[in-house]
ROPA-739064 format. One record per residue (C-alpha): residue number from 0; z, y, x. Coordinates in nm, 3 decimals. Layout:
<recs>
NUM; Z; Y; X;
...
</recs>
This chain:
<recs>
0; 5.263; 2.838; 11.760;
1; 5.124; 2.655; 12.062;
2; 5.364; 2.415; 12.231;
3; 5.486; 2.483; 12.584;
4; 5.535; 2.228; 12.856;
5; 5.884; 2.208; 13.001;
6; 5.750; 2.325; 13.337;
7; 5.596; 2.636; 13.178;
8; 5.925; 2.718; 13.006;
9; 6.130; 2.673; 13.323;
10; 5.888; 2.883; 13.529;
11; 5.921; 3.171; 13.285;
12; 6.301; 3.150; 13.288;
13; 6.330; 3.127; 13.667;
14; 6.174; 3.471; 13.693;
15; 6.499; 3.607; 13.552;
16; 6.346; 3.726; 13.228;
17; 6.519; 3.685; 12.894;
18; 6.355; 3.424; 12.665;
19; 6.039; 3.583; 12.526;
20; 6.065; 3.409; 12.187;
21; 6.342; 3.407; 11.929;
22; 6.312; 3.041; 11.818;
23; 6.250; 2.737; 12.039;
24; 6.215; 2.375; 11.921;
25; 6.285; 2.114; 12.191;
26; 6.154; 1.765; 12.119;
27; 6.050; 1.455; 12.313;
28; 6.205; 1.148; 12.472;
29; 6.414; 1.293; 12.757;
30; 6.746; 1.424; 12.628;
31; 6.882; 1.504; 12.976;
32; 6.598; 1.748; 13.042;
33; 6.641; 1.895; 12.694;
34; 7.005; 1.967; 12.778;
35; 6.895; 2.140; 13.100;
36; 6.641; 2.348; 12.906;
37; 6.910; 2.448; 12.655;
38; 7.140; 2.562; 12.938;
39; 6.867; 2.766; 13.100;
40; 6.764; 2.929; 12.771;
41; 7.123; 3.020; 12.688;
42; 7.191; 3.147; 13.042;
43; 6.876; 3.359; 13.029;
44; 6.977; 3.511; 12.696;
45; 7.350; 3.557; 12.756;
46; 7.393; 3.549; 13.132;
47; 7.545; 3.271; 13.343;
48; 7.889; 3.173; 13.216;
49; 8.208; 3.253; 13.399;
50; 8.198; 3.628; 13.446;
51; 8.121; 3.762; 13.098;
52; 8.397; 3.727; 12.839;
53; 8.156; 3.813; 12.557;
54; 7.949; 3.497; 12.622;
55; 8.185; 3.268; 12.428;
56; 8.175; 3.498; 12.128;
57; 7.795; 3.502; 12.131;
58; 7.726; 3.129; 12.160;
59; 7.746; 2.873; 11.879;
60; 7.649; 2.506; 11.907;
61; 7.625; 2.308; 11.583;
62; 7.484; 1.983; 11.445;
63; 7.237; 2.014; 11.160;
64; 7.408; 1.755; 10.933;
65; 7.727; 1.966; 10.945;
66; 7.560; 2.283; 10.818;
67; 7.505; 2.424; 10.472;
68; 7.242; 2.687; 10.386;
69; 7.518; 2.947; 10.376;
70; 7.671; 2.855; 10.713;
71; 7.328; 2.847; 10.878;
72; 7.246; 3.191; 10.735;
73; 7.574; 3.329; 10.871;
74; 7.519; 3.176; 11.218;
75; 7.174; 3.319; 11.276;
76; 7.239; 3.659; 11.120;
77; 7.574; 3.741; 11.280;
78; 7.524; 4.042; 11.510;
79; 7.598; 3.997; 11.882;
80; 7.934; 4.117; 12.015;
81; 7.919; 4.361; 12.306;
82; 7.578; 4.225; 12.405;
83; 7.211; 4.256; 12.322;
84; 7.168; 3.899; 12.196;
85; 7.355; 3.596; 12.075;
86; 7.247; 3.231; 12.095;
87; 7.267; 2.953; 11.839;
88; 7.194; 2.591; 11.938;
89; 7.145; 2.339; 11.657;
90; 7.116; 1.972; 11.747;
91; 6.998; 1.688; 11.526;
92; 6.729; 1.902; 11.363;
93; 6.529; 1.582; 11.306;
94; 6.773; 1.506; 11.023;
95; 6.633; 1.799; 10.824;
96; 6.291; 1.643; 10.792;
97; 6.411; 1.309; 10.658;
98; 6.442; 1.456; 10.309;
99; 6.375; 1.787; 10.142;
100; 6.703; 1.979; 10.131;
101; 6.820; 2.331; 10.058;
102; 6.922; 2.364; 10.423;
103; 6.568; 2.282; 10.540;
104; 6.430; 2.538; 10.293;
105; 6.672; 2.798; 10.431;
106; 6.569; 2.718; 10.790;
107; 6.201; 2.759; 10.703;
108; 6.271; 3.088; 10.527;
109; 6.453; 3.213; 10.835;
110; 6.174; 3.103; 11.071;
111; 5.927; 3.313; 10.872;
112; 6.120; 3.625; 10.980;
113; 6.379; 3.544; 11.251;
114; 6.654; 3.781; 11.359;
115; 6.536; 3.950; 11.684;
116; 6.892; 3.964; 11.824;
117; 6.949; 3.588; 11.789;
118; 6.807; 3.320; 12.018;
119; 6.782; 3.004; 11.806;
120; 6.733; 2.674; 11.992;
121; 6.658; 2.373; 11.772;
122; 6.690; 2.029; 11.934;
123; 6.529; 1.708; 11.810;
124; 6.689; 1.381; 11.924;
125; 6.496; 1.143; 12.149;
126; 6.287; 0.894; 11.958;
127; 6.259; 1.121; 11.654;
128; 5.958; 1.319; 11.534;
129; 5.965; 1.696; 11.509;
130; 5.928; 1.832; 11.156;
131; 5.565; 1.961; 11.148;
132; 5.650; 2.272; 10.942;
133; 5.945; 2.366; 11.162;
134; 5.734; 2.302; 11.473;
135; 5.455; 2.529; 11.350;
136; 5.701; 2.811; 11.285;
137; 5.874; 2.778; 11.625;
138; 5.784; 2.781; 11.992;
139; 5.769; 2.409; 12.058;
140; 5.862; 2.264; 12.397;
141; 5.773; 1.898; 12.448;
142; 6.018; 1.728; 12.684;
143; 5.901; 1.383; 12.785;
144; 6.017; 1.146; 13.059;
145; 5.986; 1.281; 13.410;
146; 5.708; 1.139; 13.627;
147; 5.845; 0.884; 13.872;
148; 5.739; 1.091; 14.174;
149; 5.953; 1.382; 14.053;
150; 6.276; 1.190; 13.994;
151; 6.405; 1.205; 14.357;
152; 6.367; 1.583; 14.360;
153; 6.542; 1.606; 14.020;
154; 6.821; 1.386; 14.156;
155; 6.891; 1.624; 14.445;
156; 6.867; 1.926; 14.213;
157; 7.113; 1.772; 13.968;
158; 7.346; 1.681; 14.256;
159; 7.341; 2.040; 14.382;
160; 7.445; 2.172; 14.041;
161; 7.750; 1.944; 14.069;
162; 7.829; 2.069; 14.420;
163; 7.705; 1.749; 14.585;
164; 7.483; 1.690; 14.886;
165; 7.323; 1.346; 14.891;
166; 7.241; 1.182; 15.221;
167; 6.892; 1.031; 15.218;
168; 7.019; 0.672; 15.225;
169; 7.253; 0.753; 14.934;
170; 6.975; 0.886; 14.710;
171; 6.752; 0.589; 14.794;
172; 7.027; 0.339; 14.708;
173; 7.119; 0.523; 14.388;
174; 6.757; 0.520; 14.270;
175; 6.723; 0.154; 14.360;
176; 7.040; 0.072; 14.169;
177; 6.975; 0.282; 13.858;
178; 6.600; 0.338; 13.848;
179; 6.456; 0.648; 13.680;
180; 6.695; 0.667; 13.384;
181; 6.806; 1.030; 13.410;
182; 7.099; 0.980; 13.175;
183; 7.246; 0.699; 13.387;
184; 7.168; 0.885; 13.710;
185; 7.348; 1.192; 13.576;
186; 7.658; 0.988; 13.485;
187; 7.671; 0.826; 13.829;
188; 7.636; 1.167; 13.997;
189; 7.929; 1.296; 13.791;
190; 8.138; 1.002; 13.915;
191; 8.038; 1.076; 14.273;
192; 8.128; 1.443; 14.222;
193; 8.479; 1.348; 14.114;
194; 8.511; 1.118; 14.414;
195; 8.409; 1.384; 14.666;
196; 8.587; 1.678; 14.502;
197; 8.739; 1.905; 14.763;
198; 8.525; 1.773; 15.047;
199; 8.209; 1.920; 15.193;
200; 8.063; 1.609; 15.350;
201; 7.740; 1.459; 15.214;
202; 7.763; 1.158; 14.984;
203; 7.668; 0.844; 15.178;
204; 7.523; 0.508; 15.080;
205; 7.871; 0.363; 15.134;
206; 8.006; 0.604; 14.870;
207; 7.737; 0.495; 14.627;
208; 7.806; 0.129; 14.700;
209; 8.179; 0.175; 14.646;
210; 8.158; 0.373; 14.324;
211; 7.846; 0.240; 14.154;
212; 7.915; -0.117; 14.256;
213; 7.586; -0.199; 14.424;
214; 7.511; -0.286; 14.783;
215; 7.190; -0.243; 14.975;
216; 6.974; -0.550; 14.930;
217; 7.136; -0.637; 14.594;
218; 6.967; -0.397; 14.353;
219; 6.756; -0.495; 14.054;
220; 6.447; -0.385; 14.249;
221; 6.541; -0.623; 14.531;
222; 6.557; -0.899; 14.271;
223; 6.215; -0.803; 14.132;
224; 6.062; -0.790; 14.479;
225; 6.195; -1.135; 14.568;
226; 6.069; -1.277; 14.238;
227; 5.718; -1.130; 14.265;
228; 5.691; -1.236; 14.630;
229; 5.781; -1.582; 14.497;
230; 6.096; -1.607; 14.707;
231; 6.254; -1.777; 14.408;
232; 6.574; -1.904; 14.570;
233; 6.661; -1.556; 14.697;
234; 6.578; -1.401; 14.358;
235; 6.803; -1.654; 14.186;
236; 7.090; -1.569; 14.422;
237; 7.055; -1.201; 14.329;
238; 7.081; -1.254; 13.952;
239; 7.461; -1.273; 13.952;
240; 7.533; -0.965; 14.169;
241; 7.277; -0.757; 13.978;
242; 7.418; -0.855; 13.639;
243; 7.766; -0.749; 13.752;
244; 7.650; -0.392; 13.809;
245; 7.748; -0.122; 13.560;
246; 7.491; -0.065; 13.286;
247; 7.284; -0.371; 13.382;
248; 7.186; -0.647; 13.141;
249; 6.960; -0.951; 13.132;
250; 6.727; -0.772; 12.892;
251; 6.687; -0.484; 13.141;
252; 6.611; -0.727; 13.422;
253; 6.352; -0.907; 13.211;
254; 6.195; -0.581; 13.101;
255; 6.149; -0.473; 13.462;
256; 6.023; -0.816; 13.565;
257; 5.776; -0.811; 13.277;
258; 5.642; -0.469; 13.369;
259; 5.589; -0.572; 13.731;
260; 5.426; -0.899; 13.627;
261; 5.177; -0.706; 13.415;
262; 5.112; -0.464; 13.701;
263; 5.062; -0.749; 13.946;
264; 4.827; -0.917; 13.699;
265; 4.629; -0.592; 13.679;
266; 4.596; -0.586; 14.059;
267; 4.496; -0.955; 14.058;
268; 4.231; -0.882; 13.797;
269; 4.088; -0.602; 14.011;
270; 4.086; -0.839; 14.311;
271; 3.901; -1.102; 14.112;
272; 3.655; -0.839; 13.991;
273; 3.558; -0.778; 14.351;
274; 3.733; -0.448; 14.423;
275; 3.769; -0.401; 14.799;
276; 4.129; -0.469; 14.905;
277; 4.147; -0.137; 15.091;
278; 4.061; 0.047; 14.768;
279; 4.275; -0.169; 14.543;
280; 4.594; 0.047; 14.553;
281; 4.394; 0.354; 14.445;
282; 4.235; 0.161; 14.158;
283; 4.574; 0.037; 14.040;
284; 4.723; 0.386; 14.079;
285; 4.456; 0.532; 13.850;
286; 4.543; 0.275; 13.585;
287; 4.912; 0.368; 13.616;
288; 4.835; 0.737; 13.574;
289; 4.647; 0.660; 13.254;
290; 4.923; 0.445; 13.105;
291; 5.231; 0.608; 13.270;
292; 5.466; 0.305; 13.252;
293; 5.835; 0.397; 13.221;
294; 6.107; 0.293; 13.465;
295; 5.888; 0.277; 13.774;
296; 5.952; 0.424; 14.112;
297; 5.676; 0.629; 14.278;
298; 5.348; 0.522; 14.118;
299; 5.169; 0.515; 14.453;
300; 5.439; 0.297; 14.604;
301; 5.438; 0.063; 14.303;
302; 5.058; 0.039; 14.317;
303; 5.086; -0.068; 14.680;
304; 5.349; -0.328; 14.590;
305; 5.145; -0.471; 14.303;
306; 4.845; -0.493; 14.533;
307; 5.046; -0.684; 14.793;
308; 5.212; -0.912; 14.537;
309; 4.880; -1.000; 14.375;
310; 4.791; -1.193; 14.691;
311; 5.072; -1.442; 14.615;
312; 4.940; -1.533; 14.269;
313; 4.634; -1.655; 14.084;
314; 4.545; -1.503; 13.748;
315; 4.643; -1.829; 13.576;
316; 4.983; -1.839; 13.746;
317; 5.053; -1.482; 13.642;
318; 4.959; -1.564; 13.284;
319; 5.203; -1.857; 13.288;
320; 5.474; -1.636; 13.440;
321; 5.431; -1.367; 13.171;
322; 5.452; -1.629; 12.895;
323; 5.768; -1.767; 13.054;
324; 5.916; -1.414; 13.072;
325; 5.836; -1.357; 12.705;
326; 6.002; -1.687; 12.612;
327; 6.310; -1.593; 12.815;
328; 6.323; -1.251; 12.647;
329; 6.306; -1.415; 12.303;
330; 6.582; -1.658; 12.404;
331; 6.807; -1.370; 12.507;
332; 6.747; -1.175; 12.188;
333; 6.760; -1.457; 11.933;
334; 7.011; -1.712; 12.060;
335; 7.357; -1.683; 11.900;
336; 7.518; -1.832; 12.211;
337; 7.330; -1.809; 12.539;
338; 7.390; -1.811; 12.909;
339; 7.218; -1.486; 13.006;
340; 7.257; -1.550; 13.375;
341; 7.121; -1.901; 13.338;
342; 6.815; -1.786; 13.142;
343; 6.719; -1.526; 13.402;
344; 6.793; -1.762; 13.691;
345; 6.575; -2.036; 13.542;
346; 6.295; -1.786; 13.490;
347; 6.282; -1.662; 13.849;
348; 6.309; -2.017; 13.980;
349; 5.989; -2.094; 13.789;
350; 5.814; -1.835; 14.006;
351; 5.853; -2.055; 14.315;
352; 5.538; -2.178; 14.487;
353; 5.505; -2.551; 14.436;
354; 5.361; -2.773; 14.704;
355; 5.041; -2.818; 14.502;
356; 5.005; -2.442; 14.457;
357; 5.076; -2.381; 14.825;
358; 4.803; -2.625; 14.919;
</recs>
């Protein structure tokens, strides 16, 4: 069967209709969105939880490695109780394709003639390939990383499902602190929800700073901006506060620095090729759309930043900076004993403009 996009699936479910297919296979790199798709599929089939006591009897969630052919057969063929349909969610389906097993054979036999009263949702873990035979026999839904421009809207939607209202400065700071990692964003929102339980006031930037442990002007993106604008002393001062933030590491900092160095080098290359400066952000943006780099903020905003930063560097300097970043990354990953903070600090200090370069 032809694969659906996540947007197409969600549009069909928002109309209030029951899932039109009996078997869905969710695969791709964004587990948070897969979880949301599972919830919406189950809600559409069984009704929103809370008011229907039959829902618990008609929903089973299992992991593929825990099943036998017999238990799988029983799950998908059990009739619904006091309802028209039941739902079965099986995670870790990617494990079935790693070797030929009796369970995989049973799943394929079932998919050839699925039970019309059972909604079966199969979930493949991020980073794993969908089994081609299972995919062909199911309605596939590819769930990849969300485009950077859509993350702020997702953030407010996810907050609303937790009963939160985010003030604009709070959402901006949270995105600056965490980036576009939906899993980390979701965890931080859950913390904020517990903090503001029982209150109706919007979450503020001060709340985010207190709970997440990041202050305005001290995010990893502030560090990157200082480094790429060659304000090396300020970038070096930010290394410590950024590393102290929850979920942050030297490798993450270097990865983000490396991505922005490459983007700035792209903008520098377009400058040197003679592209008019006024058209440069659009040219860079088109490159970003083609490659779709992960972990960026709004592509248009990043394209504008890379264009501006490219004025501070020559192509040769950017090449030297990228080689230095690669060496630092190797040092972090291979050294048995290393000073992570020192390695990153030394790297950003190398970005400073020397007197000869300034001249």
